[in-house]
N, C-alpha and C positions, 0 to 999 in steps of 0.2 A: 504494500500500500504506500502511495506517495506521501511523504512527510508534509504536514501542513506548513505553508510558508509563514514566516514572521511578518507581522504588520509593521510597516515603517512609515516614516515621514521625512520630508526634505524641507529644510528652512534655508531659503536663498537659492534662486535658480538662475543666477547670472552665468557667465561663461563657464567657470569650473563647476558650479552647481548643476548646470544642465547635464554635464558629463556624469557627475555622481548620481543624479536622479535616474539617468538612463541605465546605469549599471545596477542601481538598487531595484529598478523595475524588473530587471532580468532575473533576479535571484530572490526577490521578496515581493510581498504585496504592498506596493507603495500606495498608501491610502490618502495621504495629504501632502500638499506642498504649500509653503508660505512664501510670498514675494511682495515687495513694494512696487514692482512693475505691473501696471494695470493690464498689459497685454501678454503677460507671462502665462504659459500653458505647459502642463505636464500630462501626457496621455494617461487616461484612466485614473488620474488622481484628482482629488477635490481640493480646491483652494480653501485655505483656512488661516486663521491667525495663529501666532505662537501660543497664545493662551488656549485656543481651542484644541490644538495638538496636545498640549500638556494635559488637558482635561479629559482626553479620551484614554481610558484605561486599557483599551485593546492594543494601542500602539506600544510596541516594546523597544524600538530603537529609532533614533533620530540622527540624521546627518545634517551638519550645519556648515554653510558656505556663504556667510554674510560679510560685510565690511569688518575689518580687524577690530575696530573700536567697539563693536557690538558683541564680539565673541564671548567674553567672560559673562556678561549678564544673561545672554541667551542660554549658554551652557548651564549656568546655575539654575535657571528656571526649569530647564528640561530635566536635569538631574534631580531637582527637588520634587518633580512630578513622578519620579520612579522609573525613568527611561534611560537606556544605555545611549551613549553619545559617541559619534565620530565627528570631530571638529576639524575644519580646514585650518592649516597652520597660519599664524601661531595660535596657541590655545588662548592666550590673553595678551594684553599689552605689556605685562611685566610678570616676573617669576612669582612675586608674592601672591598675585591674584590667581596665577596658574596653580600654585601649590594648594591654595584654598579649595580650588575645584577638585584637585586630586584627593584631598582629604574628604570632601563631601562625597565623592564617588565611592571612596572606601567605606565610609560610614553607612552608605546605602547599598553596599555590595553590588555596585554597578560597573560596567565596563566604560572607561573613558579613554578614547584613543585620539591621537592627533595625526592629521593627514600629512605625513612626510613620505611621499610616494616613492622616492628613490630606493628606499629600503625594501620595496616589494618587487624590484626588477630582477628577473631570473639571473642575469649576468652579474649583477651586484651580489646576489646571494651566493653565487658560485665563488666569487672573489672572497666573500666573508668565510666560506667554508675552507678555502685554501689558506686563509690567514690564521686559522686556528693553530695555536701552539707555536707560532712564529713571532719574532720581534719586529714590529714595524718601526722603521727609522725615519721615513718620510712619506707624506701623502701630499700630492699636488693636484688640486682641482682647478681647471681652467674652463671658463665659460665666456664665449664670444657670441654676440648676436644683437641685432638692433631691436630695442624695446624689451618689454613693455614699460610704460612710464606712469601707469595709474597707481602704482604702489611703491613704497620705499624699497630700494634695491636690497637693503639690509634685511627687511622682513620678508622679502620675496626670494630672489635668487640666492643670496647669501644664506638664508635659512636652510635651504636644501643642503648646502655644503656643511653647515654646522651640524646638521643631523647626521651626516656621514662621519664627521669628526667624532661626535659623541658615541656613535654606534661602534666605530672601529677602535677608538682610543680612550673613551671616557672623558672625564672633566680635565681640561688643560690646567697647567700650572700658571701660565701667563697668556694673555691675549692682547693683540694690538691690531689696529687698522689704519691704513693710509688711504685717504680719499684724494686721488690724484687731481692736480689742477689741470685746467684746460678743458674740462668737461662742460657740456652745454648746461648741465644742472648739477648741483652739488651731489656728489656720491654716485655718479653714473659710471665711474671707473674706479674700482677699489681693489686693494690687496690686503688680505687678512692673514695674520700669522698666529698660530697657536703653538705653544711649546709643551712638551711632555717629557717625562724622564728618559724615554727611549729615543726621542727625536722631535720632529716638527710637522705641523699641518699647515699648508699654504693654500689659500683660495684667491684666485685672480679672476676678477669679473669685469667685463667691459660691455655695457649694454648700448654703446654707441657704435660698435663695430659692425661693418658690413659683412664681415666674415661670420660663418656659422660653425661653431664647434663646441663640444662639451666633453671633456675628458677628465678622468680620475686616474692618476698613476700612483701606485703603491709600491714603495721600495722596502725590502726586508733586509735585516741584518746580514743574511746570507749572500746578498747581492741580487737575489731574484727580484724581478720587476714585473708587475701585472698592470695592465692598462684596460680600463673600461671606457668605451666611447659612447655609451648610451644604448647601443644594441649588441656590441661585441666585447668579449673579454679575451685579451691576448697576452701572450708572454713572448716578447720579441716578435718574430714572424709567425709564431705558432698561434693558431686560432683555437682557443679553449672552448668557447661557447658563443653562439650567436642566437639571439632571440628577439623577435618582434612582438612577443606576447604583451598584452596590455597590463601593466602593473596595477592599474586601478581595479581591474577585475579581481586580482589577487587580494588587494587591500580590502575591498568590500566583502569578498568571500570570507576572509579570515576574521574580519570584525564580526560578521553575522555568526560564524561558527563559534566564536568566543561567547556571544550572547546565548547561544544554545548550550553552552557548557564546555566548549572546546578550549584549546590552549589560547593564552593571550597573544595577540599580535605584537610584533616588536616595538610598535610605537604607542602601546597602551601604558596606563599608569602614569608615572612621573616623567616619562620620556620628554613630553612637550615642555614641561617646566624646566627640566635640565637644559634643554637647548636654549630656552629663554635666559637662563643663568649665564650661558656663554655669551649671548647677545649683550647682556649687561656688563660683563667683564670688558667688552670692547669700548664701552662708554666711559670707563674710569680713567 
């Protein structure tokens, strides 16, 4: 007999929210969506307010993809109503608010996960497996591409890199950022350095570049070097794994599996709060 689908809701159906809603619809019964856009539509889902979603006891899990400034308040309301949450990164505007949400989720025995999608890519996961038991001396993340400019580069592009840093190496000893001059807007071209007992993590992002590339290169104490370019994991000229699988499918699937009693996804619990702590280290 086919297992009954979880009832879910989507709050925020802008660009990223539409993608999340699409994936939720494929693997759950997406009952409601909430949006401030009057012309927003989600197939087979009913428009509702955040309060109406929270008031429906049949909804078990909610995904949130609203403006960053609204995350903490909406997540708090949804958790207080007894529903599991997957929130677009960052979880809040600061780590204090994020940890308060983590504590609330723990008190209510609810899953709280933050959407750091890079951790769900098959090639990255293979890299993580191959890193087990090895000492990482250097990680270099390079991101080139024009735009987008509707969010802070530090809370958008850099946030993904910091999630990789925390996942691979944990909390850094020191953190520094250089916002290069000559950019059209402050912070469009940045270099971030995190230091660890075993080595360093470097993030180099330029969102004014006409070139398109995104690579993560991991160097081990042994001299081995692995490179992930978004779809492929390589060691020198050797192709280890190539995958075009959609990581969002895996993220949504693992979140809902956890709601059903399965293992926690890697970005659940205090993961989002920890990444925000690294953000805050850069501001000191």
